[in-house]
N, CA and C atoms as an extended XYZ file, in Angstrom:
327
Properties=species:S:1:pos:R:3:atomname:S:1:resname:S:1:resid:I:1 pbc="F F F"
N       119.337        0.793       61.817 N   MET     1
C       118.291        1.660       61.295 CA  MET     1
C       117.213        0.837       60.597 C   MET     1
N       117.623       -0.141       59.776 N   TRP     2
C       116.668       -0.973       59.030 CA  TRP     2
C       115.762       -1.751       59.991 C   TRP     2
N       116.347       -2.285       61.073 N   LYS     3
C       115.565       -3.063       62.032 CA  LYS     3
C       114.503       -2.192       62.696 C   LYS     3
N       114.839       -0.969       63.022 N   ARG     4
C       113.891       -0.074       63.670 CA  ARG     4
C       112.726        0.237       62.733 C   ARG     4
N       113.014        0.503       61.446 N   ARG     5
C       111.954        0.820       60.475 CA  ARG     5
C       111.043       -0.383       60.230 C   ARG     5
N       111.657       -1.571       60.057 N   SER     6
C       110.833       -2.754       59.794 CA  SER     6
C       109.995       -3.094       61.017 C   SER     6
N       110.535       -2.876       62.209 N   GLY     7
C       109.764       -3.118       63.434 CA  GLY     7
C       108.591       -2.177       63.543 C   GLY     7
N       108.808       -0.910       63.195 N   LEU     8
C       107.734        0.079       63.214 CA  LEU     8
C       106.667       -0.281       62.190 C   LEU     8
N       107.089       -0.704       61.008 N   GLY     9
C       106.138       -1.102       59.967 CA  GLY     9
C       105.297       -2.279       60.400 C   GLY     9
N       105.936       -3.271       61.015 N   LEU    10
C       105.197       -4.431       61.508 CA  LEU    10
C       104.220       -4.038       62.604 C   LEU    10
N       104.605       -3.125       63.465 N   ALA    11
C       103.716       -2.665       64.537 CA  ALA    11
C       102.492       -1.957       63.960 C   ALA    11
N       102.697       -1.151       62.933 N   ILE    12
C       101.579       -0.446       62.286 CA  ILE    12
C       100.627       -1.444       61.627 C   ILE    12
N       101.187       -2.421       60.926 N   ILE    13
C       100.352       -3.433       60.263 CA  ILE    13
C        99.574       -4.243       61.306 C   ILE    13
N       100.247       -4.651       62.370 N   ALA    14
C        99.583       -5.422       63.420 CA  ALA    14
C        98.458       -4.611       64.055 C   ALA    14
N        98.703       -3.337       64.310 N   GLY    15
C        97.666       -2.473       64.876 CA  GLY    15
C        96.476       -2.324       63.956 C   GLY    15
N        96.741       -2.175       62.667 N   ALA    16
C        95.646       -2.049       61.693 CA  ALA    16
C        94.828       -3.326       61.643 C   ALA    16
N        95.477       -4.472       61.709 N   LEU    17
C        94.746       -5.746       61.688 CA  LEU    17
C        93.897       -5.928       62.933 C   LEU    17
N        94.389       -5.484       64.070 N   LEU    18
C        93.619       -5.594       65.303 CA  LEU    18
C        92.383       -4.704       65.298 C   LEU    18
N        92.489       -3.558       64.664 N   LEU    19
C        91.369       -2.623       64.613 CA  LEU    19
C        90.376       -2.941       63.502 C   LEU    19
N        90.783       -3.756       62.551 N   ALA    20
C        89.908       -4.080       61.424 CA  ALA    20
C        88.756       -4.956       61.895 C   ALA    20
N        87.579       -4.717       61.326 N   THR    21
C        86.416       -5.555       61.606 CA  THR    21
C        85.995       -6.208       60.311 C   THR    21
N        85.449       -7.420       60.382 N   PRO    22
C        85.031       -8.073       59.145 CA  PRO    22
C        83.885       -7.309       58.491 C   PRO    22
N        83.940       -7.202       57.182 N   ALA    23
C        82.884       -6.509       56.449 CA  ALA    23
C        81.669       -7.411       56.329 C   ALA    23
N        80.495       -6.852       56.533 N   LYS    24
C        79.256       -7.592       56.356 CA  LYS    24
C        78.561       -6.995       55.140 C   LYS    24
N        78.388       -7.820       54.150 N   ALA    25
C        77.814       -7.336       52.908 CA  ALA    25
C        76.322       -7.100       53.068 C   ALA    25
N        75.838       -6.059       52.481 N   ASP    26
C        74.418       -5.731       52.491 CA  ASP    26
C        73.763       -6.378       51.273 C   ASP    26
N        73.817       -7.718       51.236 N   VAL    27
C        73.221       -8.484       50.140 CA  VAL    27
C        72.482       -9.683       50.714 C   VAL    27
N        71.538      -10.191       49.968 N   ILE    28
C        70.730      -11.313       50.410 CA  ILE    28
C        71.469      -12.644       50.279 C   ILE    28
N        72.548      -12.667       49.516 N   ASP    29
C        73.321      -13.901       49.340 CA  ASP    29
C        73.785      -14.441       50.685 C   ASP    29
N        73.792      -15.762       50.819 N   GLY    30
C        74.305      -16.393       52.019 CA  GLY    30
C        73.409      -17.514       52.500 C   GLY    30
N        73.693      -17.977       53.715 N   ASN    31
C        72.944      -19.067       54.337 CA  ASN    31
C        71.983      -18.485       55.362 C   ASN    31
N        70.728      -18.939       55.307 N   TRP    32
C        69.664      -18.419       56.164 CA  TRP    32
C        69.052      -19.549       56.969 C   TRP    32
N        68.751      -19.288       58.255 N   CYS    33
C        68.269      -20.315       59.175 CA  CYS    33
C        67.033      -19.848       59.941 C   CYS    33
N        66.174      -20.857       60.275 N   ARG    34
C        65.023      -20.641       61.150 CA  ARG    34
C        64.539      -22.007       61.622 C   ARG    34
N        64.454      -22.206       62.915 N   ASP    35
C        63.890      -23.438       63.492 CA  ASP    35
C        64.429      -24.710       62.836 C   ASP    35
N        65.720      -24.885       62.835 N   GLU    36
C        66.353      -26.088       62.269 CA  GLU    36
C        66.257      -26.177       60.742 C   GLU    36
N        65.628      -25.217       60.099 N   ARG    37
C        65.543      -25.193       58.634 CA  ARG    37
C        66.615      -24.254       58.116 C   ARG    37
N        67.020      -24.489       56.863 N   ARG    38
C        68.089      -23.677       56.283 CA  ARG    38
C        67.961      -23.665       54.762 C   ARG    38
N        68.300      -22.545       54.155 N   PHE    39
C        68.434      -22.446       52.704 CA  PHE    39
C        69.588      -21.509       52.405 C   PHE    39
N        70.053      -21.536       51.153 N   SER    40
C        71.151      -20.647       50.780 CA  SER    40
C        70.884      -20.018       49.422 C   SER    40
N        71.351      -18.800       49.281 N   ILE    41
C        71.206      -18.025       48.045 CA  ILE    41
C        72.593      -17.599       47.591 C   ILE    41
N        72.851      -17.774       46.311 N   GLU    42
C        74.082      -17.272       45.690 CA  GLU    42
C        73.694      -16.711       44.331 C   GLU    42
N        73.582      -15.387       44.267 N   GLY    43
C        73.099      -14.764       43.027 CA  GLY    43
C        71.703      -15.274       42.733 C   GLY    43
N        71.420      -15.640       41.481 N   PRO    44
C        70.080      -16.101       41.128 CA  PRO    44
C        69.813      -17.570       41.492 C   PRO    44
N        70.758      -18.229       42.177 N   THR    45
C        70.609      -19.638       42.524 CA  THR    45
C        70.243      -19.791       43.998 C   THR    45
N        69.248      -20.636       44.266 N   ILE    46
C        68.864      -20.955       45.634 CA  ILE    46
C        68.914      -22.464       45.816 C   ILE    46
N        69.344      -22.885       46.990 N   VAL    47
C        69.177      -24.264       47.426 CA  VAL    47
C        68.133      -24.190       48.526 C   VAL    47
N        66.943      -24.736       48.226 N   THR    48
C        65.799      -24.591       49.120 CA  THR    48
C        65.954      -25.436       50.376 C   THR    48
N        65.027      -25.261       51.291 N   VAL    49
C        65.003      -26.023       52.533 CA  VAL    49
C        64.964      -27.526       52.251 C   VAL    49
N        64.317      -27.922       51.178 N   THR    50
C        64.212      -29.342       50.831 CA  THR    50
C        65.373      -29.828       49.978 C   THR    50
N        66.334      -28.931       49.688 N   GLY    51
C        67.535      -29.327       48.953 CA  GLY    51
C        67.475      -29.147       47.451 C   GLY    51
N        66.390      -28.571       46.932 N   HIS    52
C        66.321      -28.314       45.490 CA  HIS    52
C        67.209      -27.133       45.124 C   HIS    52
N        68.025      -27.307       44.104 N   LYS    53
C        68.843      -26.213       43.572 CA  LYS    53
C        68.132      -25.697       42.340 C   LYS    53
N        67.800      -24.411       42.357 N   MET    54
C        67.030      -23.840       41.253 CA  MET    54
C        67.333      -22.360       41.102 C   MET    54
N        66.781      -21.773       40.062 N   GLN    55
C        66.973      -20.356       39.762 CA  GLN    55
C        65.750      -19.565       40.216 C   GLN    55
N        65.997      -18.309       40.588 N   GLY    56
C        64.918      -17.413       40.979 CA  GLY    56
C        65.205      -16.010       40.483 C   GLY    56
N        64.329      -15.097       40.859 N   ASP    57
C        64.490      -13.681       40.514 CA  ASP    57
C        65.272      -13.017       41.641 C   ASP    57
N        66.466      -12.532       41.319 N   TYR    58
C        67.412      -12.036       42.318 CA  TYR    58
C        67.676      -10.554       42.157 C   TYR    58
N        67.691       -9.841       43.279 N   THR    59
C        68.304       -8.515       43.369 CA  THR    59
C        69.182       -8.546       44.616 C   THR    59
N        69.968       -7.524       44.827 N   ARG    60
C        70.837       -7.492       46.015 CA  ARG    60
C        70.056       -7.648       47.315 C   ARG    60
N        68.811       -7.161       47.338 N   HIS    61
C        68.043       -7.123       48.582 CA  HIS    61
C        66.771       -7.970       48.570 C   HIS    61
N        66.513       -8.691       47.488 N   SER    62
C        65.303       -9.508       47.439 CA  SER    62
C        65.518      -10.741       46.567 C   SER    62
N        64.627      -11.710       46.761 N   PHE    63
C        64.680      -12.948       45.986 CA  PHE    63
C        63.261      -13.491       45.893 C   PHE    63
N        62.929      -14.077       44.744 N   ARG    64
C        61.623      -14.701       44.541 CA  ARG    64
C        61.815      -15.964       43.731 C   ARG    64
N        61.104      -17.025       44.120 N   TYR    65
C        61.101      -18.253       43.336 CA  TYR    65
C        59.758      -18.939       43.497 C   TYR    65
N        59.477      -19.904       42.618 N   THR    66
C        58.235      -20.668       42.673 CA  THR    66
C        58.534      -22.040       43.269 C   THR    66
N        57.730      -22.442       44.250 N   VAL    67
C        57.933      -23.726       44.933 CA  VAL    67
C        57.819      -24.852       43.909 C   VAL    67
N        58.803      -25.781       43.876 N   PRO    68
C        58.783      -26.889       42.918 CA  PRO    68
C        57.573      -27.807       43.128 C   PRO    68
N        57.195      -28.521       42.075 N   ALA    69
C        56.011      -29.384       42.091 CA  ALA    69
C        56.088      -30.479       43.151 C   ALA    69
N        57.273      -30.898       43.538 N   THR    70
C        57.423      -31.994       44.504 CA  THR    70
C        57.390      -31.540       45.961 C   THR    70
N        57.348      -30.241       46.210 N   ASP    71
C        57.395      -29.707       47.575 CA  ASP    71
C        56.013      -29.262       48.052 C   ASP    71
N        55.814      -29.253       49.376 N   PRO    72
C        54.569      -28.691       49.911 CA  PRO    72
C        54.412      -27.239       49.457 C   PRO    72
N        53.209      -26.853       49.091 N   GLY    73
C        52.970      -25.496       48.604 CA  GLY    73
C        53.358      -25.319       47.152 C   GLY    73
N        53.446      -26.428       46.416 N   ALA    74
C        53.875      -26.389       45.006 CA  ALA    74
C        53.132      -25.325       44.215 C   ALA    74
N        53.897      -24.606       43.406 N   GLY    75
C        53.328      -23.593       42.523 CA  GLY    75
C        53.194      -22.218       43.138 C   GLY    75
N        53.334      -22.118       44.447 N   GLN    76
C        53.233      -20.807       45.095 CA  GLN    76
C        54.559      -20.054       44.964 C   GLN    76
N        54.467      -18.758       44.920 N   ASP    77
C        55.670      -17.929       44.893 CA  ASP    77
C        56.147      -17.683       46.317 C   ASP    77
N        57.466      -17.708       46.487 N   VAL    78
C        58.100      -17.374       47.761 CA  VAL    78
C        58.810      -16.047       47.557 C   VAL    78
N        58.491      -15.089       48.413 N   PHE    79
C        59.070      -13.751       48.337 CA  PHE    79
C        59.973      -13.527       49.550 C   PHE    79
N        61.175      -13.031       49.321 N   MET    80
C        62.106      -12.716       50.408 CA  MET    80
C        62.596      -11.291       50.252 C   MET    80
N        62.722      -10.610       51.374 N   GLN    81
C        63.211       -9.239       51.383 CA  GLN    81
C        64.232       -9.092       52.507 C   GLN    81
N        65.409       -8.606       52.182 N   LEU    82
C        66.442       -8.361       53.182 CA  LEU    82
C        66.006       -7.186       54.052 C   LEU    82
N        65.979       -7.392       55.370 N   LEU    83
C        65.599       -6.323       56.291 CA  LEU    83
C        66.831       -5.580       56.810 C   LEU    83
N        67.883       -6.332       57.070 N   ASN    84
C        69.178       -5.769       57.454 CA  ASN    84
C        70.229       -6.831       57.153 C   ASN    84
N        71.452       -6.613       57.539 N   GLU    85
C        72.537       -7.535       57.178 CA  GLU    85
C        72.329       -8.948       57.700 C   GLU    85
N        71.563       -9.100       58.776 N   LEU    86
C        71.427      -10.395       59.432 CA  LEU    86
C        70.021      -10.975       59.392 C   LEU    86
N        69.052      -10.245       58.833 N   THR    87
C        67.655      -10.648       58.926 CA  THR    87
C        66.943      -10.467       57.591 C   THR    87
N        66.074      -11.446       57.255 N   LEU    88
C        65.210      -11.281       56.087 CA  LEU    88
C        63.801      -11.710       56.426 C   LEU    88
N        62.866      -11.194       55.660 N   SER    89
C        61.463      -11.554       55.773 CA  SER    89
C        61.132      -12.475       54.607 C   SER    89
N        60.467      -13.601       54.897 N   LEU    90
C        60.085      -14.574       53.882 CA  LEU    90
C        58.580      -14.757       53.946 C   LEU    90
N        57.940      -14.761       52.777 N   ARG    91
C        56.486      -14.923       52.685 CA  ARG    91
C        56.182      -15.897       51.565 C   ARG    91
N        55.312      -16.887       51.834 N   VAL    92
C        54.887      -17.847       50.817 CA  VAL    92
C        53.504      -17.433       50.344 C   VAL    92
N        53.367      -17.179       49.043 N   GLY    93
C        52.104      -16.723       48.476 CA  GLY    93
C        51.913      -15.234       48.695 C   GLY    93
N        51.069      -14.653       47.869 N   ALA    94
C        50.852      -13.206       47.920 CA  ALA    94
C        50.260      -12.766       49.251 C   ALA    94
N        49.462      -13.631       49.886 N   ASP    95
C        48.806      -13.265       51.139 CA  ASP    95
C        49.389      -13.993       52.346 C   ASP    95
N        50.522      -14.657       52.172 N   GLY    96
C        51.102      -15.445       53.259 CA  GLY    96
C        51.638      -14.594       54.389 C   GLY    96
N        51.696      -15.209       55.562 N   ALA    97
C        52.261      -14.537       56.729 CA  ALA    97
C        53.782      -14.449       56.582 C   ALA    97
N        54.337      -13.393       57.087 N   SER    98
C        55.780      -13.175       57.004 CA  SER    98
C        56.495      -13.972       58.093 C   SER    98
N        57.587      -14.629       57.716 N   GLU    99
C        58.465      -15.308       58.660 CA  GLU    99
C        59.784      -14.546       58.688 C   GLU    99
N        60.378      -14.442       59.853 N   ILE   100
C        61.672      -13.784       59.982 CA  ILE   100
C        62.757      -14.853       60.051 C   ILE   100
N        63.740      -14.750       59.177 N   TRP   101
C        64.880      -15.671       59.102 CA  TRP   101
C        66.139      -14.907       59.460 C   TRP   101
N        67.118      -15.608       60.025 N   GLN   102
C        68.402      -15.017       60.418 CA  GLN   102
C        69.529      -15.664       59.619 C   GLN   102
N        70.602      -14.916       59.427 N   ARG   103
C        71.796      -15.531       58.832 CA  ARG   103
C        72.237      -16.662       59.745 C   ARG   103
N        72.617      -17.779       59.137 N   CYS   104
C        73.110      -18.911       59.913 CA  CYS   104
C        74.433      -18.537       60.559 C   CYS   104
N        74.647      -19.050       61.736 N   LYS   105
C        75.932      -18.857       62.410 CA  LYS   105
C        76.979      -19.689       61.684 C   LYS   105
N        78.203      -19.188       61.601 N   PRO   106
C        79.261      -19.959       60.929 CA  PRO   106
C        79.451      -21.316       61.606 C   PRO   106
N        79.708      -22.338       60.797 N   THR   107
C        79.961      -23.659       61.349 CA  THR   107
C        81.463      -23.841       61.569 C   THR   107
N        81.803      -24.619       62.556 N   THR   108
C        83.207      -24.919       62.812 CA  THR   108
C        83.428      -26.391       62.619 C   THR   108
N        84.620      -26.745       62.199 N   SER   109
C        84.908      -28.165       61.970 CA  SER   109
C        85.855      -28.710       63.001 C   SER   109
């Protein structure tokens, strides 16, 4: 009797795992890519395309920071807005053209 119950329990768990899909968070945090360029956001911290780690203005769906003095476009504000789970719009300066960035594909080792 015990073997039958444990087998049924394992079958239910296995079935649930097969049907489960990974959750995709509706947040701007993560790694973003475009044309060989990449940056990452974790809460109010960003690591820019040039590798600067700095703080910005963070919400779940948007991020803003000022370009560091050593980078091209120094002093300009960069505005980002999450469009969906996999896409964001990035604009440099108040009148800058919008660029579309995608979540980076997971890397394998």
